[in-house]
A tleap script that builds the chain and sets N, CA, C and O, in Angstrom:
source leaprc.protein.ff14SB
mol = sequence {
  NLEU LEU ALA ILE GLY VAL ILE LEU VAL LEU
  LEU GLY MET VAL GLN GLY ALA LYS GLY CYS
  SER LYS ALA ILE PHE THR LEU GLY LEU GLY
  THR VAL LEU THR VAL PHE ALA LEU LEU SER
  SER ILE GLY LEU GLY GLN SER ALA PHE TYR
  PRO SER LEU ASN ASP LEU GLN SER SER LEU
  THR LEU LYS ASN ALA SER SER SER TYR TYR
  THR LEU SER VAL MET ALA TYR VAL SER LEU
  LEU VAL PRO PHE VAL LEU ALA TYR ILE ILE
  TYR VAL TRP ASN ALA MET ASP LYS VAL LYS
  ILE THR CARG
}
set mol.1.N position { 8.655 29.946 -99.368 }
set mol.1.CA position { 9.753 30.447 -98.251 }
set mol.1.C position { 8.618 31.054 -97.328 }
set mol.1.O position { 8.608 30.686 -96.153 }
set mol.2.N position { 7.819 31.806 -97.692 }
set mol.2.CA position { 7.072 32.355 -96.585 }
set mol.2.C position { 6.046 31.609 -96.111 }
set mol.2.O position { 5.496 31.866 -95.041 }
set mol.3.N position { 5.696 30.571 -96.921 }
set mol.3.CA position { 4.831 29.273 -96.180 }
set mol.3.C position { 5.472 28.659 -95.604 }
set mol.3.O position { 4.904 28.357 -94.554 }
set mol.4.N position { 6.860 28.065 -95.715 }
set mol.4.CA position { 7.751 27.346 -94.885 }
set mol.4.C position { 7.640 27.894 -93.406 }
set mol.4.O position { 7.341 27.285 -92.379 }
set mol.5.N position { 8.013 29.398 -93.626 }
set mol.5.CA position { 8.368 30.211 -92.309 }
set mol.5.C position { 7.145 30.236 -91.374 }
set mol.5.O position { 7.260 30.062 -90.160 }
set mol.6.N position { 5.972 30.459 -91.986 }
set mol.6.CA position { 4.524 30.482 -91.226 }
set mol.6.C position { 4.323 29.316 -90.539 }
set mol.6.O position { 3.857 29.145 -89.412 }
set mol.7.N position { 4.807 28.383 -91.502 }
set mol.7.CA position { 4.312 26.593 -90.683 }
set mol.7.C position { 5.216 26.501 -89.781 }
set mol.7.O position { 4.716 26.053 -88.749 }
set mol.8.N position { 6.731 26.794 -89.643 }
set mol.8.CA position { 7.617 26.671 -88.646 }
set mol.8.C position { 7.076 27.565 -87.294 }
set mol.8.O position { 6.995 27.104 -86.156 }
set mol.9.N position { 6.740 28.907 -87.688 }
set mol.9.CA position { 6.142 29.851 -86.488 }
set mol.9.C position { 5.201 28.875 -85.890 }
set mol.9.O position { 5.387 28.512 -84.729 }
set mol.10.N position { 4.208 28.419 -86.580 }
set mol.10.CA position { 3.102 27.820 -86.107 }
set mol.10.C position { 3.286 26.445 -85.108 }
set mol.10.O position { 2.733 26.178 -84.040 }
set mol.11.N position { 4.326 25.663 -85.929 }
set mol.11.CA position { 4.797 24.439 -85.169 }
set mol.11.C position { 5.720 24.650 -83.754 }
set mol.11.O position { 5.849 23.830 -82.845 }
set mol.12.N position { 6.260 25.872 -83.844 }
set mol.12.CA position { 7.172 26.392 -82.676 }
set mol.12.C position { 5.990 26.992 -81.661 }
set mol.12.O position { 6.312 27.115 -80.479 }
set mol.13.N position { 5.220 27.208 -81.887 }
set mol.13.CA position { 3.933 27.981 -81.044 }
set mol.13.C position { 3.127 26.754 -80.268 }
set mol.13.O position { 2.641 26.781 -79.138 }
set mol.14.N position { 3.138 25.782 -81.135 }
set mol.14.CA position { 2.426 24.494 -80.794 }
set mol.14.C position { 3.496 23.585 -79.458 }
set mol.14.O position { 3.159 23.141 -78.360 }
set mol.15.N position { 4.526 23.586 -79.995 }
set mol.15.CA position { 5.693 23.328 -79.325 }
set mol.15.C position { 6.030 23.767 -77.802 }
set mol.15.O position { 6.299 23.179 -76.754 }
set mol.16.N position { 5.907 24.829 -78.141 }
set mol.16.CA position { 5.973 25.927 -76.959 }
set mol.16.C position { 4.743 25.756 -75.862 }
set mol.16.O position { 4.857 25.564 -74.651 }
set mol.17.N position { 3.803 25.854 -76.470 }
set mol.17.CA position { 2.348 25.393 -75.666 }
set mol.17.C position { 2.727 23.827 -74.766 }
set mol.17.O position { 2.365 23.721 -73.595 }
set mol.18.N position { 3.334 22.904 -75.335 }
set mol.18.CA position { 3.664 21.578 -75.044 }
set mol.18.C position { 4.485 21.731 -73.833 }
set mol.18.O position { 4.183 20.976 -72.909 }
set mol.19.N position { 5.489 22.571 -73.636 }
set mol.19.CA position { 6.430 22.818 -72.906 }
set mol.19.C position { 7.548 22.100 -73.339 }
set mol.19.O position { 8.252 21.504 -72.524 }
set mol.20.N position { 7.862 22.094 -74.922 }
set mol.20.CA position { 9.295 21.703 -75.393 }
set mol.20.C position { 10.191 22.719 -75.101 }
set mol.20.O position { 9.822 23.865 -75.356 }
set mol.21.N position { 11.403 22.528 -74.571 }
set mol.21.CA position { 12.573 23.167 -74.756 }
set mol.21.C position { 13.248 23.924 -76.072 }
set mol.21.O position { 13.842 25.002 -76.108 }
set mol.22.N position { 13.031 23.238 -76.854 }
set mol.22.CA position { 13.492 23.271 -78.020 }
set mol.22.C position { 12.409 24.139 -78.982 }
set mol.22.O position { 12.615 24.451 -80.155 }
set mol.23.N position { 11.513 24.369 -78.393 }
set mol.23.CA position { 10.361 25.421 -79.480 }
set mol.23.C position { 11.093 26.401 -80.154 }
set mol.23.O position { 10.948 26.590 -81.362 }
set mol.24.N position { 12.088 27.219 -79.264 }
set mol.24.CA position { 12.681 28.485 -79.262 }
set mol.24.C position { 13.218 28.597 -80.887 }
set mol.24.O position { 12.961 29.575 -81.589 }
set mol.25.N position { 13.924 27.544 -81.306 }
set mol.25.CA position { 14.794 27.317 -82.350 }
set mol.25.C position { 13.850 27.254 -83.374 }
set mol.25.O position { 13.960 28.108 -84.254 }
set mol.26.N position { 12.775 26.285 -83.479 }
set mol.26.CA position { 11.656 26.141 -84.881 }
set mol.26.C position { 11.127 27.863 -84.872 }
set mol.26.O position { 11.261 28.581 -85.863 }
set mol.27.N position { 10.608 28.267 -83.763 }
set mol.27.CA position { 10.199 29.885 -83.842 }
set mol.27.C position { 10.988 30.380 -84.235 }
set mol.27.O position { 10.739 30.899 -85.323 }
set mol.28.N position { 12.332 30.568 -83.728 }
set mol.28.CA position { 13.018 31.716 -84.284 }
set mol.28.C position { 13.552 31.506 -85.827 }
set mol.28.O position { 13.919 32.493 -86.465 }
set mol.29.N position { 13.581 30.298 -86.359 }
set mol.29.CA position { 13.620 30.013 -87.673 }
set mol.29.C position { 12.752 30.440 -88.387 }
set mol.29.O position { 13.064 31.090 -89.385 }
set mol.30.N position { 11.520 30.207 -88.091 }
set mol.30.CA position { 10.460 30.534 -88.565 }
set mol.30.C position { 10.334 31.940 -89.003 }
set mol.30.O position { 10.365 32.294 -90.182 }
set mol.31.N position { 10.174 32.807 -87.871 }
set mol.31.CA position { 10.567 34.012 -87.832 }
set mol.31.C position { 11.321 34.548 -88.761 }
set mol.31.O position { 10.875 35.457 -89.462 }
set mol.32.N position { 12.581 34.070 -88.913 }
set mol.32.CA position { 13.774 34.656 -89.940 }
set mol.32.C position { 13.147 34.413 -91.142 }
set mol.32.O position { 13.090 35.310 -91.982 }
set mol.33.N position { 12.621 33.218 -91.363 }
set mol.33.CA position { 12.368 32.800 -93.019 }
set mol.33.C position { 11.043 33.869 -93.364 }
set mol.33.O position { 10.956 34.542 -94.391 }
set mol.34.N position { 10.155 33.845 -92.365 }
set mol.34.CA position { 8.880 35.012 -92.463 }
set mol.34.C position { 9.460 36.073 -92.788 }
set mol.34.O position { 9.143 36.409 -93.929 }
set mol.35.N position { 10.467 37.038 -92.094 }
set mol.35.CA position { 10.655 38.393 -92.243 }
set mol.35.C position { 11.408 38.115 -93.559 }
set mol.35.O position { 10.887 38.606 -94.561 }
set mol.36.N position { 12.283 37.575 -93.690 }
set mol.36.CA position { 13.185 37.332 -94.889 }
set mol.36.C position { 12.293 37.292 -96.182 }
set mol.36.O position { 12.701 38.026 -97.082 }
set mol.37.N position { 11.481 36.782 -96.369 }
set mol.37.CA position { 10.226 36.548 -97.199 }
set mol.37.C position { 9.862 37.919 -97.513 }
set mol.37.O position { 10.324 38.543 -98.468 }
set mol.38.N position { 8.860 38.449 -96.520 }
set mol.38.CA position { 8.335 39.696 -96.451 }
set mol.38.C position { 9.142 40.742 -97.144 }
set mol.38.O position { 8.701 41.421 -98.071 }
set mol.39.N position { 10.623 40.863 -96.538 }
set mol.39.CA position { 11.431 42.252 -96.948 }
set mol.39.C position { 11.874 41.958 -98.589 }
set mol.39.O position { 11.894 42.744 -99.537 }
set mol.40.N position { 12.219 40.492 -98.523 }
set mol.40.CA position { 12.486 40.688 -100.158 }
set mol.40.C position { 11.757 40.485 -101.113 }
set mol.40.O position { 12.284 40.385 -102.221 }
set mol.41.N position { 10.191 40.351 -100.963 }
set mol.41.CA position { 9.253 40.591 -101.759 }
set mol.41.C position { 9.084 41.967 -102.002 }
set mol.41.O position { 8.983 42.559 -103.076 }
set mol.42.N position { 9.067 42.406 -100.796 }
set mol.42.CA position { 9.028 44.101 -100.960 }
set mol.42.C position { 10.041 44.879 -101.462 }
set mol.42.O position { 9.718 45.995 -101.869 }
set mol.43.N position { 11.336 44.507 -101.536 }
set mol.43.CA position { 12.364 44.984 -102.538 }
set mol.43.C position { 12.529 44.797 -103.921 }
set mol.43.O position { 13.116 45.593 -104.654 }
set mol.44.N position { 11.823 43.364 -104.399 }
set mol.44.CA position { 11.915 43.351 -105.457 }
set mol.44.C position { 10.983 44.382 -106.251 }
set mol.44.O position { 10.059 45.027 -105.756 }
set mol.45.N position { 11.571 44.416 -108.081 }
set mol.45.CA position { 10.500 44.903 -108.953 }
set mol.45.C position { 10.464 46.425 -108.835 }
set mol.45.O position { 9.872 46.994 -109.752 }
set mol.46.N position { 11.116 47.373 -107.640 }
set mol.46.CA position { 11.012 48.760 -107.783 }
set mol.46.C position { 10.001 49.119 -107.372 }
set mol.46.O position { 9.542 50.215 -107.693 }
set mol.47.N position { 9.254 48.114 -106.377 }
set mol.47.CA position { 8.219 48.569 -105.235 }
set mol.47.C position { 8.589 49.450 -104.435 }
set mol.47.O position { 9.745 49.474 -104.012 }
set mol.48.N position { 7.399 50.596 -103.981 }
set mol.48.CA position { 8.169 51.374 -103.022 }
set mol.48.C position { 7.532 51.021 -101.242 }
set mol.48.O position { 6.391 51.058 -100.779 }
set mol.49.N position { 8.860 50.694 -100.623 }
set mol.49.CA position { 8.192 50.198 -99.250 }
set mol.49.C position { 7.781 51.333 -98.347 }
set mol.49.O position { 7.119 51.169 -97.322 }
set mol.50.N position { 8.164 52.360 -98.741 }
set mol.50.CA position { 7.651 53.410 -97.875 }
set mol.50.C position { 7.046 54.537 -99.031 }
set mol.50.O position { 7.778 55.435 -99.447 }
set mol.51.N position { 5.619 54.385 -99.500 }
set mol.51.CA position { 4.888 55.119 -100.129 }
set mol.51.C position { 4.875 56.768 -99.800 }
set mol.51.O position { 4.822 56.987 -98.590 }
set mol.52.N position { 4.905 57.739 -100.486 }
set mol.52.CA position { 4.714 58.633 -100.489 }
set mol.52.C position { 3.133 59.179 -100.941 }
set mol.52.O position { 2.544 59.038 -102.013 }
set mol.53.N position { 2.653 59.939 -99.519 }
set mol.53.CA position { 1.240 60.116 -99.965 }
set mol.53.C position { 1.101 61.487 -100.784 }
set mol.53.O position { 0.034 61.552 -101.394 }
set mol.54.N position { 1.813 62.423 -100.910 }
set mol.54.CA position { 1.612 63.601 -101.633 }
set mol.54.C position { 2.067 63.413 -103.170 }
set mol.54.O position { 1.380 63.880 -104.078 }
set mol.55.N position { 3.180 62.753 -103.398 }
set mol.55.CA position { 3.873 62.723 -104.565 }
set mol.55.C position { 4.570 61.155 -104.787 }
set mol.55.O position { 5.596 60.796 -104.208 }
set mol.56.N position { 4.007 60.548 -105.478 }
set mol.56.CA position { 4.211 59.100 -105.704 }
set mol.56.C position { 5.985 58.745 -105.876 }
set mol.56.O position { 6.690 57.916 -105.300 }
set mol.57.N position { 6.283 59.721 -106.874 }
set mol.57.CA position { 7.748 59.661 -107.424 }
set mol.57.C position { 8.719 60.129 -106.212 }
set mol.57.O position { 9.941 60.117 -106.357 }
set mol.58.N position { 8.182 60.484 -105.174 }
set mol.58.CA position { 9.068 60.584 -103.852 }
set mol.58.C position { 9.230 59.670 -103.019 }
set mol.58.O position { 9.883 59.833 -101.988 }
set mol.59.N position { 8.551 58.367 -103.407 }
set mol.59.CA position { 8.318 57.084 -102.458 }
set mol.59.C position { 9.977 56.529 -102.665 }
set mol.59.O position { 10.681 56.553 -103.675 }
set mol.60.N position { 10.283 56.010 -101.217 }
set mol.60.CA position { 11.230 55.287 -101.146 }
set mol.60.C position { 11.551 53.817 -101.677 }
set mol.60.O position { 10.990 52.917 -101.052 }
set mol.61.N position { 12.260 53.496 -102.591 }
set mol.61.CA position { 12.512 52.283 -103.303 }
set mol.61.C position { 13.517 51.833 -102.310 }
set mol.61.O position { 13.820 52.367 -101.243 }
set mol.62.N position { 14.073 50.526 -102.972 }
set mol.62.CA position { 15.222 49.986 -102.385 }
set mol.62.C position { 16.333 50.620 -103.150 }
set mol.62.O position { 17.450 50.649 -102.634 }
set mol.63.N position { 16.137 51.121 -104.308 }
set mol.63.CA position { 17.430 51.758 -104.796 }
set mol.63.C position { 17.703 53.082 -104.487 }
set mol.63.O position { 18.844 53.529 -104.600 }
set mol.64.N position { 16.806 53.723 -104.124 }
set mol.64.CA position { 16.898 55.323 -103.868 }
set mol.64.C position { 17.259 55.741 -102.196 }
set mol.64.O position { 17.799 56.720 -101.679 }
set mol.65.N position { 16.638 54.407 -101.633 }
set mol.65.CA position { 16.980 54.359 -100.182 }
set mol.65.C position { 18.453 53.981 -99.676 }
set mol.65.O position { 18.871 54.070 -98.522 }
set mol.66.N position { 19.078 53.579 -100.707 }
set mol.66.CA position { 20.658 52.758 -100.092 }
set mol.66.C position { 21.642 53.945 -100.363 }
set mol.66.O position { 21.435 55.015 -100.936 }
set mol.67.N position { 22.810 53.425 -99.764 }
set mol.67.CA position { 23.711 54.547 -99.577 }
set mol.67.C position { 24.509 54.461 -101.038 }
set mol.67.O position { 24.215 53.697 -101.957 }
set mol.68.N position { 25.591 55.435 -101.022 }
set mol.68.CA position { 26.337 55.411 -102.248 }
set mol.68.C position { 27.316 54.333 -102.463 }
set mol.68.O position { 27.593 53.512 -101.589 }
set mol.69.N position { 27.794 54.348 -103.548 }
set mol.69.CA position { 29.112 53.237 -103.681 }
set mol.69.C position { 30.217 53.486 -102.657 }
set mol.69.O position { 30.916 52.591 -102.182 }
set mol.70.N position { 30.290 54.503 -102.423 }
set mol.70.CA position { 31.826 54.731 -101.378 }
set mol.70.C position { 31.366 54.291 -99.976 }
set mol.70.O position { 32.086 53.741 -99.143 }
set mol.71.N position { 29.814 54.671 -99.800 }
set mol.71.CA position { 29.803 54.359 -98.387 }
set mol.71.C position { 29.463 52.503 -98.075 }
set mol.71.O position { 29.642 51.813 -97.072 }
set mol.72.N position { 28.882 52.164 -99.523 }
set mol.72.CA position { 28.937 50.558 -98.899 }
set mol.72.C position { 30.224 49.914 -99.376 }
set mol.72.O position { 30.209 48.684 -99.346 }
set mol.73.N position { 31.445 50.549 -99.852 }
set mol.73.CA position { 32.498 50.104 -100.054 }
set mol.73.C position { 33.256 50.147 -98.630 }
set mol.73.O position { 33.835 49.178 -98.138 }
set mol.74.N position { 33.156 51.463 -98.033 }
set mol.74.CA position { 33.503 51.483 -96.829 }
set mol.74.C position { 32.999 50.610 -95.884 }
set mol.74.O position { 33.756 49.738 -95.459 }
set mol.75.N position { 31.799 50.681 -95.450 }
set mol.75.CA position { 30.986 49.527 -94.659 }
set mol.75.C position { 31.456 48.158 -95.155 }
set mol.75.O position { 31.601 47.304 -94.280 }
set mol.76.N position { 31.661 47.889 -96.144 }
set mol.76.CA position { 32.292 46.239 -96.670 }
set mol.76.C position { 33.633 46.126 -96.081 }
set mol.76.O position { 33.938 45.028 -95.615 }
set mol.77.N position { 34.443 47.043 -96.031 }
set mol.77.CA position { 35.924 46.975 -95.531 }
set mol.77.C position { 36.114 46.910 -93.741 }
set mol.77.O position { 36.977 46.295 -93.114 }
set mol.78.N position { 35.091 47.693 -93.252 }
set mol.78.CA position { 34.731 47.813 -91.817 }
set mol.78.C position { 34.376 46.425 -91.437 }
set mol.78.O position { 35.120 45.815 -90.669 }
set mol.79.N position { 33.081 45.760 -92.004 }
set mol.79.CA position { 32.892 44.454 -91.778 }
set mol.79.C position { 33.908 43.345 -91.628 }
set mol.79.O position { 33.819 42.446 -90.791 }
set mol.80.N position { 34.952 43.495 -92.576 }
set mol.80.CA position { 36.031 42.775 -92.463 }
set mol.80.C position { 36.876 42.490 -91.246 }
set mol.80.O position { 37.458 41.420 -91.065 }
set mol.81.N position { 36.900 43.438 -90.492 }
set mol.81.CA position { 37.253 43.956 -88.997 }
set mol.81.C position { 36.474 43.193 -88.124 }
set mol.81.O position { 36.948 42.897 -87.027 }
set mol.82.N position { 35.326 42.822 -88.448 }
set mol.82.CA position { 34.844 42.473 -87.181 }
set mol.82.C position { 34.999 40.972 -86.447 }
set mol.82.O position { 34.907 40.680 -85.255 }
set mol.83.N position { 35.255 40.180 -87.553 }
set mol.83.CA position { 36.115 38.967 -86.991 }
set mol.83.C position { 37.253 39.078 -85.973 }
set mol.83.O position { 37.474 38.424 -84.954 }
set mol.84.N position { 37.847 39.996 -86.488 }
set mol.84.CA position { 39.302 40.270 -85.431 }
set mol.84.C position { 38.826 41.027 -84.192 }
set mol.84.O position { 39.528 40.835 -83.200 }
set mol.85.N position { 37.731 41.888 -84.028 }
set mol.85.CA position { 37.350 42.406 -83.032 }
set mol.85.C position { 36.779 41.514 -82.022 }
set mol.85.O position { 37.120 41.604 -80.843 }
set mol.86.N position { 35.821 40.553 -82.485 }
set mol.86.CA position { 35.475 39.156 -81.500 }
set mol.86.C position { 36.560 38.289 -81.294 }
set mol.86.O position { 36.542 37.670 -80.231 }
set mol.87.N position { 37.574 38.082 -82.118 }
set mol.87.CA position { 38.868 37.478 -81.698 }
set mol.87.C position { 39.431 37.966 -80.420 }
set mol.87.O position { 39.767 37.260 -79.469 }
set mol.88.N position { 39.495 39.246 -80.504 }
set mol.88.CA position { 40.147 39.975 -79.425 }
set mol.88.C position { 39.521 39.968 -78.239 }
set mol.88.O position { 40.173 39.836 -77.203 }
set mol.89.N position { 37.992 40.129 -78.230 }
set mol.89.CA position { 37.195 40.179 -77.183 }
set mol.89.C position { 37.273 38.866 -76.568 }
set mol.89.O position { 37.744 38.868 -75.430 }
set mol.90.N position { 36.839 37.472 -77.167 }
set mol.90.CA position { 37.216 36.278 -76.807 }
set mol.90.C position { 38.679 35.994 -76.107 }
set mol.90.O position { 38.807 35.129 -75.242 }
set mol.91.N position { 39.654 36.725 -76.522 }
set mol.91.CA position { 40.972 36.361 -76.123 }
set mol.91.C position { 40.972 37.021 -74.797 }
set mol.91.O position { 41.435 36.441 -73.815 }
set mol.92.N position { 40.464 38.227 -74.732 }
set mol.92.CA position { 40.630 39.096 -73.571 }
set mol.92.C position { 39.774 38.623 -72.504 }
set mol.92.O position { 40.121 38.718 -71.327 }
set mol.93.N position { 38.617 38.092 -72.880 }
set mol.93.CA position { 37.552 37.635 -72.059 }
set mol.93.C position { 37.865 36.216 -71.291 }
set mol.93.O position { 37.228 35.829 -70.312 }
set mol.94.N position { 39.135 35.389 -72.002 }
set mol.94.CA position { 39.576 33.997 -71.549 }
set mol.94.C position { 40.854 34.306 -70.571 }
set mol.94.O position { 41.170 33.628 -69.594 }
set mol.95.N position { 41.600 35.626 -71.109 }
set mol.95.CA position { 42.761 36.134 -70.008 }
set mol.95.C position { 42.223 36.408 -68.680 }
set mol.95.O position { 42.817 35.949 -67.705 }
set mol.96.N position { 41.227 37.065 -68.541 }
set mol.96.CA position { 40.472 37.592 -67.419 }
set mol.96.C position { 39.915 36.536 -66.504 }
set mol.96.O position { 39.881 36.650 -65.279 }
set mol.97.N position { 39.376 35.251 -67.351 }
set mol.97.CA position { 38.781 34.180 -66.641 }
set mol.97.C position { 39.878 33.403 -65.752 }
set mol.97.O position { 39.749 32.768 -64.705 }
set mol.98.N position { 41.068 33.701 -66.595 }
set mol.98.CA position { 42.458 32.755 -65.883 }
set mol.98.C position { 42.708 33.265 -64.352 }
set mol.98.O position { 42.957 32.575 -63.363 }
set mol.99.N position { 42.570 34.645 -64.452 }
set mol.99.CA position { 42.947 35.546 -63.161 }
set mol.99.C position { 42.320 35.313 -62.231 }
set mol.99.O position { 41.135 35.305 -62.562 }
set mol.100.N position { 42.502 35.016 -60.739 }
set mol.100.CA position { 41.404 34.878 -59.835 }
set mol.100.C position { 41.396 36.116 -59.151 }
set mol.100.O position { 42.468 36.650 -58.869 }
set mol.101.N position { 40.070 36.756 -58.781 }
set mol.101.CA position { 39.766 37.891 -57.858 }
set mol.101.C position { 40.252 37.780 -56.574 }
set mol.101.O position { 39.714 36.859 -55.959 }
set mol.102.N position { 41.100 38.410 -55.940 }
set mol.102.CA position { 41.470 38.388 -54.626 }
set mol.102.C position { 40.509 38.781 -53.588 }
set mol.102.O position { 40.166 38.048 -52.661 }
set mol.103.N position { 40.109 39.932 -53.784 }
set mol.103.CA position { 38.993 40.501 -52.825 }
set mol.103.C position { 37.623 40.118 -52.958 }
set mol.103.O position { 36.776 40.580 -52.193 }
savepdb mol mol.pdb
quit
């Protein structure tokens, strides 16, 4: 996954240098894949992604840096409201576009 991401980033840079207007899509996908591969490799195996210099037992791992079960469940319920908020914004935006500004 990391190799594919790096190849896509390099390909996007070459496309951008040649003046291709679609290079941003290749470059963006490559960047997302590369960052995802790097962050997922850090989080696996209980490796510390923010090591402590004073006490190695105080280093941040994915497990002790995450929120509690209650916080994660509240965030999951709140995330279910996001499509409704987006739909409301789209509805209101379209309603405002239908009315002409008179001044």
